[in-house]
N, C-alpha and C positions, 0 to 999 in steps of 0.2 A: 873399685875401692870398697873395702870391707865396711859394713855398717853395723850399728847397734840399734836396738829398739828399746827406748827408754820411756818409763811412765812418769808423768807429772801429775801430782795430786790435784792441781787446779783444774776442775772440770774433767778429771780423768782423761787428760790428753795423753796420747801416745806419739812419740817423736822418733823418726828415723834420723840418725846422725852418723857422720863418718867416724869410724873408729879412731883414725889418726889425722883427721882433717879438722874443719871448723866444728866446734861444739859450743852450744850456748852456755852462758855463765849466769850469774845472779842478775846482771844488768837488765835484761829484758823483763824479768819479774818485777824489779823495782820500778821500771818505767810503766809497765802495764798497771801497776797499783797507784802510780802517781797521777796519771792523766785524768783530766776532767772530761769524761766521755758523756756527752749529752745524748738523750734519747733519740734514736734514729740517725745518728751521725754517720756520715760517709768518711771512711778512714783510709789513708794511704801510709804504708810503711816503706821507707826508703832504705834499701839494703837489707832485705828481709832475711837473708841467710836461709835457714831451714824452715822459715815461716812461723817461728815461734810467737812473734808479737801479734800478727793478725789472728792467729789461732787462740792465743790467750784472750785477746780483746773480744773475740767472737763468743767465747765461753762466759766472759764477765759482763756482757752487754747484749742489747737487742739490736745492735747495729746491723742494718740490712746489707751493707756493702763495705767489705774490707779488701783492700788490694795490697799485695806485697810485691815490690819491685826488686829484682835481683839481677846483677850482671853476670855472675859466674854460671855457666850452663849446668854444671853438675849440681850446684846448690839449688838453682831454680827448679830443676827436675825433681830433686828431693823434696823441696817445699810443696810442689804439686802433689806428690805422693802422700805427704803428711796431711794435706788438706783432705784428700780422698780417704785416707786411713781413719780420720776422725769424723767423717760424714758431714763435712762443712762446705762442700762444693757449691751449695746453693747460695752461700753468703761470702765465702772467701775465694778470691781469684789471685793467682800468681802470674806475674808478667816478667818476662826476661827482657832487660833493657838497661841502658846506661843513663844514670841520673843527669849526666851532662847533655843528654838529648831529650830531656823531659818533654819539650814542646812537641816532639814527634810521637810521643807515647800516650800522653793523657791530656785532656783539655784543661784550659785555664779555669781556675776557680771551681774545680770539680770536687774539692774535699772540704769537709768541716774541720777535720783534724788530720794533721800529718805527724807521724812519729818517726823517730830514728835512733838507732844505736850505732852511730857511724864509726869508722876507724878513728882511733884516738891519736895515733902517732904519725908524725911527718916522716917522709921516706928516709931522711938522714938521722932519725932518732931511734937509737937502739938496734938490736939485732933483728933482722927480718927472718921470719920462720921459713924453713925449707919447704913447708907445705904451702902450696899456692892458696888453698882455702883459708888457712890461718893467717897467712901474710896479708891477703887482701882485707881480711876482717879487722886486722890490728893496725895496718899502716895504710896511709893515703896513696895507694898505688893506682887507683882508678877513680880519681876525683877527691878533692880536698873538702875541708869544712865549708868554704864559700860555695862550692858546687852543690852540696847537700842543702844548704840554706836557700840558695837561689831556686832550686827545684821545689822546695817547700813553699816558698813565696808564690811561685807560679801556680801551684796546685790549690792553694788556700783561697777560699772565698773571703771577702772582706769581713773581718770579725772572727775568722776561723783561727784555731790554735795550732801551734807547733810545739811539740814536746820532745825533749832530747835528754839522754844520759851521756855525760862527758867527763873528761878529766878536769879536776879543779885547776890544775896548773895552766889550763888554756881557757879559763872562764872569761877573762877580760876580752880575749880574741873572739870567743863565742858570742858574747853580748854585743860587741862592736859590729860584727858581721850581721847579726840578726837585725839590729837597728838600721844598718845600712840597706837591708833588704826589705824594710818596712814592717818588720815584726818586732813589736815592743815587748821586752821581757816583763812578765807580770807575776810570776810565782817561782820561787827558788827553794830548794831543799838540799842542804849539804849532807853527804854520806860519809860517815866515819867508820873505820874498821873497829876501833874500841873507844870508849870514853877516855879522854886524856891524850888522844893522838890527833894528829892533824887530819883534816878531811882529804880524801883521795878522789872522790867522785862527786858530781853535782847533778841534780835533776832540775831542769829548767823548762818552764813553759812560757811561751810568748804569744801575743795576739796580733794578727795582721791588721794594721790600721789602728791599733790600740793607743790609748793615751798613756803618757808616762805614769809610773806608779808601780813599784815592785814590792811584793809581799814575800818576806823571808820566813819560811816555816820552821818548826822545831827541828833540831838535828835528828838524823836517822843513824842509829848505831847498828852495825851488822852483827858483831860478836859480843857475847857476854864479857864483862870486864875481868877476866882472869888472865894471869900471865901466860902468854902463848896460847890462850884458849881459842878454840875454833867452833865452839857451840853457838848457834844462832840465838839472838835475843828473841824474846817473845813476839815482838813486832814483826820480825822477819819470818818467824814460824807461822804467824797468822797470815802473812802474805801468801803462803803456800796452801792455805785452806781455801775452799771454794767461796765461802762467804765470811771473811774475817770479821771479828768483833769490832 
């Protein structure tokens, strides 16, 4: 499969991506900037794709241990190469495995923070991409929402956090499944394309064993409010800087 080598300004990361397969979007950038990453946290990313989330978090923190778990063999191999390309092999580790078999892969309570940018669509929702990489990234073909959250609950120590970026239209399901897995929603931020439009995405953080009490943060707008405008807002542009103001 043909690949491209792309530069990301955050931490001067370089990323190999499939030319016509899975390619990262804005979502992992939003999630990396949303998480509350404590000093020395042990992090696991479920469904890491090309490895962008653990690489971003490695650049943005001093975390000594970041693990990306990926099922698709080509994506997992590409993620390994991306880790090596960016000189982060001492802190970032890529594992190939199925989140549904998490108990055979990583030990219980091994993570302070679990992050995920999981597939948003159910198998019967919308057109499935002919690209295997894109299809698995967008549709729940190898594990659904409940599987991702069950894996997160297994990995988290008590008091650890789970952070996810997801579709607003499935927010009620997301929160219900999290609570059922012992992860209490604690912090939420809606993501809007433009001011005056409905929210499309949501950033949500929950705490394993946490007490009820949800904080809703200010809205996040992606694009400047011009008709058909695709220019990023200042806040989004700052997210691409190494140390936003």
